[in-house]
C-alpha positions in Angstrom: -187.4 63.5 -34.6 -189.3 61.6 -37.5 -191.2 64.6 -38.5 -187.7 66.7 -38.7 -186.5 64.3 -41.2 -189.7 63.9 -43.4 -189.6 67.9 -43.1 -186.1 67.9 -44.5 -186.7 65.3 -47.3 -189.7 67.4 -48.5 -187.1 70.7 -48.6 -184.5 68.7 -50.5 -187.3 67.2 -53.0 -188.6 70.7 -53.2 -184.9 72.0 -53.7 -184.2 69.6 -56.3 -187.4 70.5 -58.5 -187.0 74.2 -58.2 -183.2 73.7 -59.4 -184.6 71.5 -62.5 -187.3 73.9 -63.3 -184.8 76.9 -63.5 -182.3 75.2 -65.5 -184.9 74.4 -68.2 -185.8 77.7 -68.4 -182.2 78.9 -68.5 -181.6 76.6 -71.1 -184.8 77.4 -73.0 -183.9 81.0 -73.1 -180.4 80.7 -74.2 -181.9 78.8 -77.3 -184.7 80.6 -78.2 -184.7 83.2 -81.3 -187.2 85.5 -82.7 -187.2 87.9 -85.3 -185.7 87.3 -89.2 -182.7 84.8 -89.5 -179.9 87.0 -91.4 -178.9 85.1 -94.4 -176.4 83.0 -95.1 -172.8 84.6 -95.9 -172.0 82.3 -98.7 -174.4 81.5 -101.4 -174.8 78.2 -102.5 -172.7 76.6 -105.0 -175.0 73.6 -106.0 -174.8 73.5 -109.7 -178.9 73.2 -109.6 -179.1 76.5 -107.7 -176.4 78.6 -109.8 -177.5 77.4 -113.2 -181.3 76.7 -112.4 -181.2 72.8 -113.9 -179.7 69.2 -112.8 -176.1 68.6 -114.0 -175.8 66.4 -117.0 -172.9 63.7 -115.9 -170.9 63.2 -118.8 -173.1 65.0 -121.0 -172.9 68.8 -122.0 -174.4 71.6 -119.5 -175.0 75.1 -119.5 -171.6 76.4 -117.9 -169.9 74.4 -121.0 -170.9 77.4 -123.3 -169.8 80.1 -121.3 -166.4 80.8 -123.0 -165.1 84.4 -123.4 -165.6 85.5 -127.0 -162.0 85.3 -129.0 -161.2 89.1 -129.4 -160.9 89.9 -133.4 -157.1 89.8 -134.6 -156.2 87.5 -131.8 -155.1 83.4 -132.3 -156.5 81.0 -130.0 -155.1 77.7 -128.8 -156.5 75.8 -131.4 -156.4 75.9 -135.2 -158.4 78.1 -136.7 -159.0 79.4 -140.7 -159.1 82.4 -142.3 -162.7 82.6 -142.1 -162.2 83.7 -138.4 -160.1 86.7 -139.8 -157.0 85.2 -138.3 -153.7 84.3 -139.7 -153.8 80.8 -141.3 -150.7 78.6 -140.9 -149.3 76.8 -143.6 -150.9 79.3 -146.2 -147.8 81.8 -146.2 -145.3 80.2 -144.4 -142.5 77.6 -145.4 -143.3 74.0 -144.8 -141.4 72.0 -142.4 -137.4 72.2 -143.3 -138.4 73.4 -147.0 -138.2 77.2 -148.0 -139.3 78.8 -151.3 -139.8 75.8 -153.2 -143.7 76.0 -154.1 -147.0 77.9 -154.2 -147.6 79.8 -150.8 -144.0 79.6 -149.5 -142.3 82.5 -148.3 -138.7 83.0 -148.5 -138.4 83.3 -144.7 -140.5 81.0 -142.0 -142.6 84.3 -140.9 -146.4 84.0 -141.3 -148.2 87.1 -143.1 -151.3 87.9 -142.3 -154.1 86.7 -145.1 -156.5 89.3 -145.9 -160.5 88.5 -145.4 -161.7 87.0 -148.0 -165.2 88.7 -149.7 -167.6 85.6 -150.8 -169.0 85.5 -153.9 -172.9 87.5 -154.7 -174.1 84.0 -154.8 -172.7 82.6 -151.5 -174.9 85.6 -149.6 -178.2 83.5 -150.5 -176.6 80.1 -149.8 -173.3 78.7 -148.6 -172.1 75.5 -150.0 -169.5 73.7 -147.4 -168.2 70.2 -146.7 -165.8 69.5 -143.8 -162.7 67.3 -144.2 -163.2 64.1 -141.7 -161.4 61.0 -141.5 -164.1 58.9 -143.2 -164.1 61.2 -145.9 -160.6 59.9 -147.2 -159.6 57.8 -149.6 -158.1 54.3 -148.4 -154.7 55.6 -148.9 -155.5 58.8 -146.8 -156.0 61.1 -149.8 -158.8 63.2 -149.9 -159.3 62.7 -153.7 -157.8 62.4 -157.1 -157.9 65.1 -159.8 -157.7 64.7 -163.7 -156.9 67.2 -166.5 -157.3 65.5 -169.3 -156.0 68.8 -171.4 -152.7 69.3 -169.9 -151.9 65.8 -169.4 -153.0 65.4 -165.5 -154.3 62.4 -164.5 -155.6 61.4 -160.9 -153.2 63.2 -159.0 -153.9 62.7 -155.7 -155.2 66.0 -153.3 -153.4 65.8 -149.7 -154.6 67.8 -147.0 -152.5 71.0 -146.2 -151.1 74.0 -148.5 -147.4 72.9 -148.3 -144.7 71.4 -150.1 -144.9 68.3 -148.7 -148.4 67.8 -149.9 -147.2 68.8 -153.4 -144.5 67.0 -153.5 -146.6 63.8 -153.9 -149.3 65.2 -156.0 -151.4 68.6 -155.2 -152.3 70.7 -151.7 -155.6 71.4 -150.4 -156.3 74.5 -148.7 -156.9 73.9 -145.3 -160.4 75.4 -143.9 -161.9 75.0 -147.6 -164.3 72.5 -148.4 -163.6 69.3 -149.9 -166.7 68.5 -151.7 -169.8 71.2 -151.7 -169.0 74.4 -152.5 -165.3 75.8 -153.7 -162.5 73.1 -153.0 -159.4 74.8 -153.9 -156.3 73.5 -154.8 -152.5 74.0 -155.1 -149.4 72.6 -156.8 -146.1 73.1 -158.1 -145.6 75.3 -161.3 -142.3 72.9 -162.0 -139.6 70.7 -160.9 -142.0 68.2 -159.6 -143.8 64.8 -161.2 -146.9 66.6 -160.0 -146.6 70.1 -161.6 -149.6 71.8 -163.0 -147.8 75.0 -164.5 -149.4 74.3 -167.4 -152.9 75.1 -166.2 -152.2 78.7 -167.9 -153.0 77.1 -171.1 -156.4 75.7 -170.5 -159.1 76.9 -172.3 -162.8 77.8 -171.4 -164.6 74.9 -171.5 -161.9 72.4 -170.8 -162.7 69.9 -168.1 -161.5 68.9 -164.7 -162.4 65.4 -163.0 -162.6 65.4 -159.3 -163.2 61.7 -157.8 -163.8 61.3 -153.9 -165.6 58.7 -151.6 -168.9 61.0 -152.0 -168.3 60.9 -156.0 -167.4 61.9 -159.1 -167.6 65.4 -160.2 -166.8 67.1 -163.6 -166.3 70.9 -163.8 -166.0 73.1 -167.0 -163.0 75.9 -166.9 -164.6 79.1 -166.6 -161.7 81.3 -165.7 -158.0 81.3 -166.3 -156.2 84.4 -164.7 -152.9 85.7 -163.5 -153.5 87.4 -160.6 -151.5 89.2 -157.5 -149.4 87.1 -155.0 -151.6 88.3 -152.1 -155.2 88.0 -154.3 -156.9 85.8 -152.3 -160.3 86.5 -153.3 -160.6 83.2 -155.4 -160.6 81.1 -152.2 -163.9 82.6 -151.0 -167.2 80.2 -149.9 -169.8 80.0 -152.9 -173.0 78.6 -153.1 -172.1 76.8 -156.6 -170.0 73.5 -156.8 -166.7 74.8 -158.3 -163.0 74.0 -158.2 -160.1 76.5 -157.6 -156.5 76.1 -158.8 -153.4 77.7 -158.1 -149.9 77.7 -159.0 -146.9 80.0 -159.0 -145.7 82.3 -162.0 -142.3 81.1 -163.4 -139.8 83.7 -162.5 -142.4 86.1 -161.2 -143.0 85.6 -157.1 -145.3 88.9 -157.3 -148.2 86.9 -159.4 -149.8 83.4 -159.6 -151.9 81.6 -162.0 -155.6 80.7 -160.9 -158.2 78.4 -162.8 -161.7 78.2 -161.5 -164.0 75.5 -162.9 -167.8 75.1 -162.6 -169.6 71.9 -162.0 -171.5 70.7 -165.5 
């Protein structure tokens, strides 16, 4: 009887061990793979993998420069200028609430296309240009002051923007042209204003124009006095020398304008 019990216990132990053995084998078979693993269905989206470099938190990264090019003739959402060959807001449109009262102001609020400006021969070698920054301005917010002794112009403030609002308190600076080095382009009322500069048509070659800014004072000698077509923008081109360009309307003739250019002495 005792032997039978021993046999039965041995049988149960053997059965248990065999069951465990086959269970382990089955699990091993279930989780054993062979051959080449299939690639991930989705590629990595980690910045390091995509761009081959570590992400520069708080600074400039490679992806920041991947901006689609602006199509020729299309305007962007930011203000770009005539150098980008698009419409320049302000040059040929009326100032806010003011229509037909000064240079560059049309009889309607329609913005007209601005023809491309061909740089002068000298500018091919080296272009001189100073961009307007807040720290460049005078303490009163003006860009600088202009004096033309021969016609009684003394310390007229130069304000940013070719608008009536600028010209009503001094002279207007053509946006996107230089404020010091290169070609500084200025416009003003012909008449009907305290700061009218219609008399520039009477300047003689060699007459002086003084321009004072936070960067210093420059004196220019007049080299050109001419009557030009209202759609002639060539005098606003960039240059390699330092010069100043003044433009105003021709009294009684909206098809033409007066332009004066003076080169630094």
